[in-house]
N, C-alpha and C positions, 0 to 999 in steps of 0.2 A: 581564499575562502575562509580562512580563520578571521581575518579582519572583517569581512562582510558578516560573519556570524556574530561577532562581538557587537557590531554596530546595530544589527537586528535585535540583539538582546537588550539594547538600551531604549528601544521604542516604547513609548507610553502605552499603557494598557488601554484597551477599549472597553468602556462601561458596557454592562449587560444591555441596558435599554438602547445603546447605540448599535450594538450588534444586532439586536432584534429589529430595529428600524431598517437597517441595511437588508437584513433578510426579507422583511416585508416589502421593500421597494426595489428589490434586485431585478425583477422582471421588467419594470418600467424603465430602469436604468439601463438594462441590457438593450431594450428597444432603441434607446438613444444612442448607445455605442454602436450597435449594428448599422443604424442610419447614418451616423457620422462616418464610419469607415466605408460603407458601401458608396457613399457619395464622393469619396476621395477620387480625383481624376486618375491617379496612378495606382488604384486598388489592384488591378490585375498584376502589375509588377510588384507590389508589396507582398501579394500572396504567392508569388511564384507561379502564377496562372493556375493555382489550385481552385476548385469551385468555392463559391462563396459559402456553401454549406459547411466546409471544413472551418472557415473562420467563425461561423455561427456556433458550431459545436465548441470551439475554443472559448468563446464568450460565455456560453452556458456553464462549462466547466470551471471558468474562472470565477463566475458568480457563487457557485456551489462551494468551491474551495475557500474563497475569501469569507464566506459565512462561517466556515470552520475556523479560520484564522482569527477572525474577530471574536467569535464566542469563547475561543480557548485561549486567545492571546498567544498564539503559537507562532511567534515571528521568526524564530530559527528555522522552523519548518517552512515557512514562507520563503526564506533565503534559499534554502536547499531546492525547493520546488521550482523557483524561478529559473535556476540554472538548468534544470531538466526541461522546462518548457522552451527555453531559449534554444537548447541543443536539439530537442526533438522536432520542433516546428521549423527551425532553420534548415535542418537536414532534409525537410520536404519541400524546400524552396521558398519559405517565408523569408523576406528581408528583415534584417535586424532593425531597420527603421520602422517596420510595422509595430514592434513591441512598444516603442516610445510613443507612437501616435495612439495605440490602443490604451495605453496607461493614462495619457492625457485625456482621452475621451471618457474614460471611467471617472477620472477626477472631476472633469466638467459635468458629468451626469450626477455625481454625488452632490455638487454644489447646487445643482438645480433641483434635485428631487428630495434631498434630506433637510432636516431642519438645520439651522445654522450651527448649532453645537455638534450635532452629529457630523455634518459635513466637515467641520474642522478637524475633529478627531480622526474620521476616516481619511481625510485629505492628507494629514501628516504621514500615513502609512503610504499612500499612493505617491507622495512626493518623495519619500525615501526610496521607493522602488524606481522612480524616474531618475533620482540622483544616482542610483546604483547601476543604471543602464550600461555604461562602459564596463563596469566590472563584470556584469553578467555575460556580456559579449565575449570577454577574455576567458571567464571561467567555463563557459559553455563549449569552448574549443579545446579544453583539456579532456583527452580521452579517459573514459572510465575503464577501470581494470577489474572485471568480475572475478578473476582468478587470484587476486592479491591475497596473500596470507594463507594460501591453501597448501596441503601436503603435497610436495612435489612428486612423491612416489605415485600419485594417481594422475599425473599429468597426461600420459598417453591415454589412459582411459577416458579422461575428460575430452580430450582432442577427438578421439574416435566416436564417442558418443555424441558430441555436438555436431560433428561432420554428418553422421547418420540422421540426426534430427533435421538438419538443414537440407538434406537430400530428400527427406520424406521417406526414408527407407525403414519401413516398419519391421521387416524381417531382421535387419541388422540390429535395430534397437532392441528387439525381443531377444535375440541371440546374445547381445552384450548384457542385457539384464539377467538372463538365465545363467550365463557364466560368472557374473559378478555377485549375485545375490543368492547365496546358497546356505547362509546361516544367519543367526541374529547379528553378530558382529559384521559380517560381510554387508548385510542389508543397511546397517547404519553407515557404514563407509560408502556404499553405493549411493545412498540418498544425500549425504552431506559433502561427500568429496566429488561426486560426479554429477548427479541429476540436479541438485539445486543450484550448484554454480553454472551448469549448462544452461538452465532456464534463466538465470541472471544474464548469461552471455547472449542468449536469444533476445531478451528484453533490450539489452544495450544495442544489438544490431538493428532492432526495430527503431530504437530511439535515434540512432544516427542515420536512418534512412537506408541501411544496407539490405534489409529485408522487408517484405510487405506484411500487412496485417494477417493476410491469409497464411503466409509462411509461419508467422507467430503462432497462429491458432492451431495449425497442423502440428508444430512441435509440441504444444501443450497436449493435443489429444494423443500423441504418440507416447508421451510420458505417462499419461493416465493409463493407456493400454498396457504399457510395461508394468506399471504398479498393479493393475488389476490381474494381469495374467501370471506374473512371475512372483511378486512379493506377497499378494493377499493369501494365496494357498499356504504359504509357510507360517502364517499367523493364526491359522484356524486351530492349530494343536495346542495353543498356550492356554492354560487354565488360569483365570483371573484370581490372584490371591489378594489383591489390593482393592480399593474402592472404585466407585463410579467415576467416570470422566466423560463429560460431554465435549466434544470438539465441533466448533462451527466457525464459518466465516461470519463477520459482522453483518447486521442487516444492510441491505443495498451493495454488499460486497459480492462480485461475481467471480472472483478468482479463488479457487478452491484447492489447487494442488498443494500449496503450503500446509493448509490445514489437513489435507489427506495425509501428508507425510508425518505431521505431528500425531495424528490418530494412529498410524502404524507403529511409530515408536512407543506410544503408550501401550498398545496391544502387546508389543514385544516386552515390555516391562511388567506385564501381568495385571493391567487395568481392565475393568469391565467398561469398554468403550462404546459410546454412542456417537457416531460420526454423522453430522447433519448436512455437510456440503455447504454450498453457497447460498447466500441471500435468504436466510430464514427470517421472516417477519418477526419483529420483537414480541408481539403479543402471543404468537404461536410458540416462540422459544421460551418465553416465560411460563407458559401453561405446560410445556413439555418438562421444563425443570421442576415444576411443582409436582408433576406426576412421577418422575424418575428419582428425584432427590439425590443427586450425585454428590461426591465429594468436592469436585471442582469442575469449572467449565473453562475451556481455553477459547479465546476469541482471536480470530486471525483478521488483520486489516492489511490489505495489499495496497489500496489507493488511500492516499492522504485525505481526500475529501470526504471519506467515510469515518473519519476519526470521531466527528461528533455523534454519528449513529452509535458507535461503539461505547461512547461516554454515556449516552441516554440510556442504552441497554443496561450498563453497569450500574447507574443510578437507580434505575427502577428495580434492579435486584436488590440492592443494599437498602432501598425503602420498604421492601416486602419482608415482614417478619418470617415468612416461611422460607425465604431465599437468601436472607442476608448473611448467613454463616457459610454459604457456599464460597469456596475460594475461587477467585477470578485471576487467570493468567492470560496476558495479552502478548501478541507478537506480530511482527510485520517488518518488512525490509527497511522501511525508511526510519524506524525507531532507532536503528543502528547509528545513524548519522546525527541524531539530536538527542544528547544526553538528558535523561530525566523527563523526555517528552511523555513517556508512558504514564507518569504520575498524574498528569492532568485527566486521564481517563477514569481515574478512581479504582483501577485494577489493584490487586494485592501484590502483583509482581509482574514482571515481563521476562521473556526469554529471547536470546539472539537466535536460536535455532531449535530443532526438535529435541536434540540431545539435552540442551540447557532446560527445556521445558520439563522434560521428564525428571531431571535432577532436582528441580525446585519442587515439583509436585510430590516426589518421593520423600524429600526433606520435610515438607509439610505434613504428609501422611504419617511419617515416623514420630514426629513431635506430637501429633495428635492421639497416637496410640499409646503413648507412655502413661 
């Protein structure tokens, strides 16, 4: 993986006008890619007998993601995401040969629908992906370990909580939450050492095809129920001695549990928290920030194709005289694997988890109060 990341880092930057041209032409290119793959005589075998709709969704997600990659020149993120795509789609029956055929189809579509200079720049990226195909196949077969580098003292709690999530056992999840989260420190440990890694494990099991989307959604719903029923009542007694903090998922981001955990950590640290949940439109969020005037805003980005939405939001804040002094902290799982990726968003800092987010915010607040 290190070699692939180094090679990705050497790719030539995509000019802004080329990225915008790709964005403008992505739908017509996608139509060509859909037609090309659908017409293949062995398409059923290539898709592992999955419905064509699954392939179409993949092509749509690919186009959205590549717009982010080209606008932000985030090629290390591209390398990491390719491994995830190979692993998750192959686990659902897609042949590895499908990926090289798909990438070739995108390359041909770019040559057909983009101007020569844009097609050349974009084509070099697609050619790198094609050249990396064998590496992606190998890397996708390396199992992910969501429990790596965690405190072994919580291993039994993680195992039992994850098992209850996968069974859909709400009573057991609530029981474990009530037993584990009884104080500020225990809530922090429960979130960071049990809940968060369990959710990562659920995501990994979905990625490898071991559980369904329905099971993944049920696990997320159970976690939300535990957080609301067990943890939230503990936080109502804390009086805010610090400034205001708005916690939100990025526009178009529908994953909210990470941001919710961050919001709870800020409440436990005594901040006046406004938690907005998922997918708040940019215009509405900017209006809310103007009304509330918080000290900082935390933006959660779970899916890499929403990175540009976060960048646009932060750029709008920095361009507004009334909002430009609000500190912006960004977070999301994929930032961990690509050093310094957060910097292209324009944020003032990033945090690996909720505890780190609170520490960074507290440091900023302390410095500003001197």
